C-alpha positions as CSV (number, residue, x, y, z in Angstrom):
1,M,-59.0,-29.3,0.6
2,I,-58.7,-32.8,1.9
3,N,-55.2,-34.8,2.5
4,C,-55.0,-38.2,3.4
5,L,-52.6,-40.6,3.9
6,H,-53.0,-44.3,3.6
7,Y,-51.7,-46.7,5.3
8,P,-52.6,-50.0,4.3
9,A,-52.7,-53.3,6.9
10,P,-49.0,-54.9,7.0
11,S,-50.5,-58.6,6.1
12,G,-53.2,-57.2,3.7
13,G,-56.8,-59.3,3.3
14,A,-58.0,-56.2,6.0
15,E,-62.2,-56.3,6.3
16,I,-62.1,-52.9,8.2
17,L,-61.2,-49.5,6.8
18,L,-60.3,-46.9,10.0
19,I,-60.5,-43.3,8.3
20,M,-58.5,-41.4,11.2
21,L,-59.7,-37.2,11.4
22,P,-56.8,-35.0,13.3
23,G,-58.4,-31.7,15.4
24,A,-56.9,-28.5,14.7
25,G,-53.4,-27.6,14.6
26,I,-52.9,-31.5,13.7
27,E,-51.1,-32.7,10.7
28,A,-52.0,-35.7,9.0
29,A,-48.7,-37.7,9.8
30,A,-48.6,-36.5,13.4
31,F,-50.6,-40.4,13.3
32,A,-48.5,-42.2,12.5
33,T,-45.1,-40.0,14.4
34,N,-47.8,-40.4,18.0
35,G,-47.3,-44.1,17.5
36,M,-51.1,-44.3,16.7
37,I,-50.7,-45.8,13.3
38,A,-48.6,-48.9,14.8
39,I,-51.0,-49.4,17.5
40,A,-53.9,-50.1,15.2
41,H,-51.6,-52.7,13.3
42,E,-50.5,-54.3,16.5
43,H,-54.3,-55.0,17.7
44,A,-56.3,-55.7,14.5
45,V,-55.6,-55.9,10.6
46,V,-57.0,-52.7,9.1
47,D,-56.7,-50.0,6.1
48,I,-56.2,-46.9,7.5
49,I,-56.9,-43.9,5.6
50,V,-55.6,-40.4,7.8
51,A,-57.8,-37.8,5.9
52,H,-57.0,-33.9,6.7
53,P,-59.3,-31.7,6.1
54,D,-58.7,-28.0,5.3
55,M,-59.9,-26.4,8.8
56,G,-62.2,-24.1,7.4
57,L,-64.4,-26.6,6.2
58,Y,-65.6,-27.2,9.7
59,L,-66.2,-23.9,10.1
60,E,-68.4,-23.9,6.6
61,D,-70.5,-27.1,7.4
62,G,-68.6,-28.3,4.6
63,V,-66.4,-31.6,6.3
64,T,-69.2,-33.7,5.3
65,D,-69.3,-33.3,1.8
66,I,-65.6,-33.7,1.1
67,L,-65.0,-36.4,3.3
68,H,-67.9,-38.3,1.9
69,S,-67.2,-37.5,-1.9
70,T,-62.9,-37.9,-1.4
71,V,-63.1,-40.6,0.7
72,I,-65.6,-42.3,1.7
73,A,-67.6,-43.2,-1.4
74,P,-65.0,-44.1,-3.7
75,A,-64.1,-47.1,-0.6
76,L,-67.9,-48.2,-0.8
77,A,-67.5,-48.4,-5.0
78,R,-63.7,-50.2,-4.3
79,G,-66.0,-52.5,-2.4
80,V,-65.2,-51.9,1.3
81,T,-67.8,-52.5,3.0
82,R,-66.9,-52.0,6.9
83,I,-66.2,-48.4,8.2
84,W,-65.0,-47.2,11.1
85,L,-64.1,-43.5,12.2
86,L,-61.8,-42.2,14.4
87,G,-61.9,-38.1,15.8
88,I,-59.4,-36.4,17.7
89,S,-60.7,-32.6,19.6
90,L,-63.0,-30.7,16.1
91,G,-61.9,-34.4,14.2
92,G,-64.2,-36.5,16.3
93,M,-66.8,-33.2,15.8
94,G,-66.0,-33.8,12.1
95,A,-66.8,-37.8,11.9
96,L,-69.8,-37.1,14.4
97,L,-71.1,-34.5,11.9
98,Y,-70.4,-37.1,9.0
99,A,-72.5,-40.0,10.8
100,S,-75.3,-37.6,11.5
101,A,-75.5,-37.2,7.3
102,Y,-74.1,-41.0,6.2
103,Q,-74.6,-43.3,9.5
104,Q,-75.6,-46.1,7.3
105,N,-72.3,-46.3,5.7
106,I,-70.0,-46.4,9.2
107,E,-69.7,-49.1,11.3
108,G,-68.2,-47.5,14.7
109,I,-67.0,-44.5,16.0
110,F,-63.9,-43.9,18.3
111,L,-64.0,-40.2,19.5
112,L,-60.9,-39.2,21.7
113,A,-61.3,-35.6,23.3
114,P,-63.6,-35.2,20.8
115,F,-64.5,-31.2,20.1
116,L,-68.7,-31.1,20.6
117,G,-69.1,-27.4,20.7
118,T,-68.3,-24.2,22.6
119,R,-68.2,-23.5,26.0
120,G,-71.3,-21.5,25.4
121,T,-72.8,-24.6,23.9
122,T,-71.5,-27.0,26.8
123,A,-73.0,-24.7,29.2
124,E,-76.6,-24.7,27.5
125,I,-77.1,-28.4,28.0
126,L,-76.0,-27.9,31.5
127,R,-78.3,-25.1,32.3
128,A,-80.9,-27.5,30.1
129,G,-80.1,-30.3,32.6
130,G,-78.4,-32.4,29.9
131,L,-78.5,-33.4,26.4
132,A,-82.1,-36.0,26.5
133,A,-83.4,-32.1,27.5
134,W,-81.1,-29.7,25.3
135,S,-83.4,-28.1,22.6
136,P,-82.1,-26.1,19.1
137,A,-85.0,-23.3,20.3
138,N,-83.1,-20.3,21.0
139,S,-80.2,-21.3,20.8
140,T,-76.9,-19.2,20.1
141,A,-75.2,-23.2,18.9
142,T,-74.0,-22.7,15.3
143,E,-75.4,-25.1,13.0
144,P,-73.1,-27.4,12.9
145,E,-73.3,-27.8,16.7
146,Q,-77.0,-28.0,16.8
147,R,-77.0,-30.5,13.7
148,L,-74.3,-33.2,15.7
149,L,-76.3,-32.3,19.4
150,A,-79.6,-33.1,17.5
151,W,-78.6,-36.2,15.9
152,L,-76.6,-37.8,19.0
153,Q,-79.8,-37.3,20.8
154,T,-81.7,-39.3,18.3
155,H,-79.0,-42.0,17.7
156,L,-78.5,-42.3,21.4
157,T,-81.5,-43.9,22.1
158,T,-81.6,-46.3,19.4
159,E,-79.8,-49.2,19.1
160,C,-78.7,-48.5,15.6
161,A,-75.3,-47.9,14.0
162,P,-72.8,-46.9,14.3
163,V,-71.8,-48.0,17.7
164,I,-70.0,-45.0,19.5
165,H,-66.8,-45.4,21.7
166,L,-65.6,-42.4,23.5
167,G,-62.2,-41.9,24.8
168,Y,-61.7,-38.6,27.1
169,G,-58.5,-36.9,29.7
170,V,-60.3,-36.1,33.1
171,K,-58.8,-33.3,32.8
172,D,-59.3,-32.2,29.1
173,R,-60.2,-28.2,28.8
174,F,-63.4,-30.0,27.6
175,A,-64.1,-32.6,30.0
176,P,-67.7,-31.1,31.1
177,A,-68.8,-32.2,27.4
178,H,-67.1,-35.5,27.7
179,Q,-68.7,-36.1,30.3
180,L,-72.1,-34.7,29.1
181,L,-71.9,-37.3,26.6
182,A,-70.8,-40.1,28.7
183,Q,-73.4,-40.6,30.6
184,H,-75.6,-41.6,27.5
185,L,-72.7,-44.3,26.8
186,E,-72.2,-47.7,27.0
187,H,-68.1,-47.7,26.1
188,V,-66.3,-45.2,27.7
189,T,-62.6,-45.2,28.2
190,T,-60.8,-42.2,30.8
191,T,-57.0,-41.7,31.4
192,P,-55.6,-38.9,34.1
193,G,-54.4,-37.0,31.4
194,G,-55.5,-33.7,29.7
195,H,-55.9,-32.7,26.0
196,D,-52.5,-33.9,24.8
197,W,-51.3,-36.5,22.6
198,P,-49.5,-39.0,26.2
199,S,-53.2,-39.1,26.6
200,W,-54.7,-39.8,23.1
201,R,-52.3,-42.6,22.5
202,A,-53.1,-43.8,26.5
203,L,-56.5,-44.0,25.4
204,W,-56.4,-45.7,22.1
205,Q,-53.7,-48.4,23.6
206,Q,-57.3,-49.1,25.2
207,L,-59.2,-48.8,23.2
208,A,-57.9,-50.3,19.5
209,P,-58.5,-54.4,20.4
210,V,-62.0,-53.2,19.7
211,L,-61.3,-53.2,15.7
212,G,-59.4,-56.7,16.4
213,R,-62.4,-58.0,17.8
214,C,-64.6,-57.2,15.5
215,H,-62.0,-58.4,12.9
216,A,-62.8,-61.7,14.4
217,R,-66.2,-61.7,14.3
């Protein structure tokens, strides 16, 4: 199951569809109540869909297929050609899993404090010497984690879409994993906070103007 809320561009005429994916324990409506929708509309003419998959789909590795069939394929059928994803925490993992299977459909990704794997998986990457050196051989990471990491290894060595913008709080409990990814990215934004809405809102204030520049291109 997937629950969707739609927030069209107030002025109409949007060229970009932004799909927001919440993390575990975050309701779809929380993006609006915490100002994320208003910030996006302040900086860019975008249509927004908040897509809230059942959290079990992440464990079953089914989030990619249901996001595609329920949200993205219908958007493409309507003629939408520019799609961006924004994922918070576990939603960041969902955004990357989708991109690993359908990167041709996505222009860019905003990752806010993304969940990239368990602490054990992060420790594996550190022991290997970083993301580029990590190998799935003998890894205890889950299949979705391995697929995500393998795609990142390939994607980060190329200059193809989607472009990835990473934002995280330096006191976030997942910051060690974020730092491993940040080493390979050009677009990284940080805030002093942790894994919470004040930090994500502050990060989004800094990142949302990217959409305005994209719309104006």
